[in-house]
Structure formats: C-alpha cells, structure tokens
C-alpha positions in Angstrom: 102.4 127.0 187.8 103.5 124.2 190.0 106.7 122.1 189.8 107.3 119.2 192.1 110.8 117.6 191.8 112.3 114.5 193.4 109.9 114.7 196.3 110.3 112.2 199.2 107.8 112.1 202.1 107.7 109.8 205.1 105.2 108.8 207.7 107.5 108.0 210.6 109.9 105.4 209.2 107.6 104.5 206.3 108.3 106.2 203.0 105.0 107.3 201.5 106.3 109.2 198.4 109.4 108.3 196.4 111.2 110.7 194.0 107.9 112.3 192.9 108.2 114.7 190.0 105.3 116.4 188.2 104.3 119.7 186.5 101.0 121.5 186.5 100.7 124.3 183.9 98.4 127.3 184.4 94.9 126.7 183.1 95.2 122.9 183.0 93.2 120.1 184.6 95.8 117.5 185.6 94.7 114.3 187.2 96.5 111.7 189.4 95.1 108.2 189.1 96.1 105.2 191.2 94.7 102.6 193.6 93.9 103.2 197.3 97.1 103.7 199.2 99.1 104.7 196.2 100.0 108.1 197.6 97.6 110.4 195.8 96.1 112.1 198.9 99.5 112.2 200.6 100.9 114.2 197.6 98.0 116.7 197.8 98.5 117.1 201.6 102.2 117.7 201.0 101.5 120.4 198.4 99.1 122.0 200.8 101.8 121.9 203.5 99.8 119.7 205.8 102.6 117.1 205.6 106.3 117.8 205.9 108.8 117.1 203.1 111.9 114.9 203.7 113.6 116.0 200.5 112.9 117.4 197.1 111.5 120.7 195.6 108.1 122.3 195.3 107.9 125.6 193.4 104.6 127.4 193.0 104.5 130.6 190.8 108.3 130.7 191.0 108.2 130.6 194.8 109.7 127.9 197.0 106.8 126.7 199.2 108.6 124.0 201.1 108.9 126.0 204.3 105.5 127.8 204.2 102.7 127.0 206.5 99.4 125.7 205.3 97.8 129.1 205.8 100.5 130.8 203.9 100.1 128.4 201.0 96.3 129.2 200.9 97.2 132.9 200.8 99.6 132.3 198.0 96.8 130.7 195.9 96.6 126.9 196.6 93.6 125.5 198.3 92.5 121.9 198.8 89.0 120.3 198.8 89.8 117.3 201.0 88.7 113.7 200.7 85.8 112.8 202.9 84.4 116.4 202.7 85.5 117.5 206.2 82.7 120.0 206.6 81.9 121.7 210.0 78.7 119.8 210.6 77.0 122.0 213.2 77.8 125.3 211.5 75.5 126.6 208.8 76.3 126.3 205.1 77.1 130.1 205.0 79.4 129.8 208.0 81.2 126.9 206.4 81.7 129.0 203.2 82.9 132.0 205.3 85.5 129.7 206.9 86.9 129.2 203.4 87.7 132.9 203.3 89.4 133.1 206.7 92.8 134.1 205.1 91.2 136.9 203.0 91.6 140.5 204.1 89.4 141.9 201.4 85.7 141.6 201.3 84.5 138.3 199.8 80.8 139.0 198.8 81.7 138.6 195.1 83.2 135.2 195.8 80.1 134.1 197.8 78.0 135.2 194.8 80.2 133.1 192.5 79.8 130.0 194.8 76.1 130.5 194.9 76.0 130.8 191.1 78.0 127.6 190.7 76.0 125.8 193.4 72.5 127.3 193.7 71.4 124.7 196.2 73.9 126.1 198.7 72.2 129.5 198.6 68.9 127.8 199.1 70.3 126.0 202.2 72.7 128.7 203.5 71.1 128.9 206.9 70.8 125.1 207.4 73.4 123.2 209.5 75.8 121.6 207.1 75.1 118.2 208.6 71.6 118.3 207.2 72.8 118.4 203.6 72.8 115.3 201.4 76.2 113.7 200.4 76.2 115.4 197.1 75.4 118.8 198.6 78.1 118.4 201.2 80.6 117.7 198.4 79.4 120.9 196.7 79.9 122.8 200.0 83.4 121.4 200.3 84.4 122.6 196.8 82.6 125.9 197.4 84.5 126.5 200.6 87.8 126.0 198.8 86.7 128.4 196.1 86.1 131.1 198.8 89.9 131.5 199.1 90.0 132.4 195.5 92.6 129.8 194.6 94.8 129.9 191.5 95.4 126.2 192.0 92.5 124.0 193.3 93.4 120.6 194.7 90.4 118.2 194.5 90.7 115.0 196.5 88.2 112.3 195.4 85.3 114.7 194.6 83.0 111.8 193.3 83.5 109.5 196.3 80.2 108.0 197.5 78.1 109.9 195.0 75.4 108.5 192.7 76.4 108.2 189.0 74.2 111.0 187.9 75.6 113.3 190.5 79.1 112.3 189.6 78.5 113.6 186.1 77.3 116.9 187.5 80.3 117.3 189.8 82.7 116.7 186.8 80.8 119.2 184.7 81.2 121.7 187.5 84.9 121.0 187.7 85.2 121.8 184.0 83.2 125.0 184.5 85.5 126.1 187.4 88.5 125.4 185.2 86.9 127.3 182.3 86.7 130.4 184.5 90.4 130.3 185.0 91.2 128.1 188.0 93.9 125.5 187.5 92.9 122.1 188.9 95.0 119.1 190.2 92.5 116.3 190.5 92.9 113.1 192.5 90.2 110.7 191.5 89.6 106.9 191.6 87.1 107.2 188.8 89.9 107.2 186.3 87.7 107.2 183.2 85.8 110.3 184.2 89.0 112.1 185.4 90.8 111.4 182.1 87.7 112.6 180.2 88.1 116.1 181.5 91.8 116.4 182.2 94.4 117.5 179.6 97.2 115.4 181.2 97.5 112.7 183.9 100.0 110.9 186.0 99.7 107.3 187.2 101.0 106.8 190.8 101.6 103.4 192.4 103.1 102.6 195.8 104.3 106.2 196.2 106.0 106.6 192.8 105.0 108.1 189.5 105.0 105.3 186.9 103.7 107.3 183.9 102.9 110.8 182.9 101.2 111.7 179.5 98.4 113.4 177.8 95.0 112.0 178.9 94.4 110.8 175.3 97.5 108.7 175.4 96.8 107.4 178.9 93.4 106.2 177.8 95.0 104.3 174.9 97.7 102.8 177.1 97.1 99.1 177.4 98.3 98.8 181.0 96.3 101.9 182.1 93.2 100.6 180.4 93.4 97.2 182.1 94.4 98.4 185.6 92.3 101.6 185.9 89.7 101.7 183.2 88.4 98.2 183.5 89.1 97.5 179.9 91.2 94.7 178.6 93.9 95.4 176.1 93.2 94.1 172.7 
C-alpha cells in the first residue's frame, strides 16, 4: 500500500530523516518505535505532506505522492490523527467530526454513524464544546475525526500519550477493531510494548534513521529492543 524509499527530510539546515525506507502492506498494523526526537512524528508529517521532502520516493497505491498537497493526500486515502490531539476546542464534538469530512463530496452520515458506534461517548457529547471532554475523550475525538475522511491508511501519532493505563488498553483495542474493519494503520507509539502487541511488523527509528525492521514477534525477542524500549534486560 505504501512504499517509502531513501527518504531525506530537513528542518532548515538540520537533517531530520536520513535514508528512510519502509513498506506498509494493505491490512497491516505497522508500528514505528523510538525515543523522543527520533523522527517518528516527522515521518508521519512527511507522509501526510505537511513537510517537504528533500529526496527519496513515496508511493501510495501505485501513485507518487511527493508533489501532492496535504488535502490531496487525504482525498487519496491517507489521514493522520496527530500527536497532542489538536482538536478545535470551541467547536462542538459534532463540528469537529464534520471537519474530518471536509474533503468529502459525498454524504457522510454512514461514517458519522460508524464513529459513534466505535466511540459511543462522542454521540452522547456531540453538542458539547470539544474542550469540555476529558483527555481520553479528546483522543477518541481525534481518531474519530480522522476516520471521517474514510482513510485507507490511518496514521496514528502517540494515541496513548497522557492517558491512564486502563484507557490506554481501551484505545489499543479500538485500534485493533478499526484495523479489523479494513483500515491499514501506521502507528507511532512510545509505549513500545503495547504497540508491538497489536502490530504485525515494526521499525525501530533512532536519530532519523531506521535501525531495524522485523516482525513484531522478532522485535520483542531482540535483546537490544527489549533493553532499550521494553524495559527488559537481555538474558
């Protein structure tokens, strides 16, 4: 579904991504794990076309997306749920969800029904200002807003950030459910243990470079990954 090859990205004179290559197959959950500042969010923003590419290739569904705008990429089937939620605080929950469908020309009532089915609390609070939601509810709203574009590939950036452990488990179950309904997921997550538990494959990124790519099962068994990201010493 998505192929990134030899990708370089700069912030001014500072190189943020170096020779990044990865593949996401249709139907998968693929996770990117790494420390703060490793380049995870930068990669998602680049795929979303929020950031420019210095060199390299990005192919989505056999189409070169390097020169597309962010809106065109959403129309093509890629949508991002950003880190930090980035809701429209003074708008209602329903208005936030409708913003997620701004590129849609067709009616979107069925998609709204789907979001309410996945996140019943959003229907209960649909007329409330989004700023009145709890942190967990705001995260649900952010994911729901992304789903309103009917993405083929959903980019999730730190969906568990700042959430209580019990709610983290719920969010990851929801991600699995969304994937089970046919949406491919590229997941950026600092909770590496949870991410690898639901992903089929993963990539380890450090200082803007992919160090390792493998099945989640093999990454969990990898001594370096266990010690650096899972908090478990190699035996």
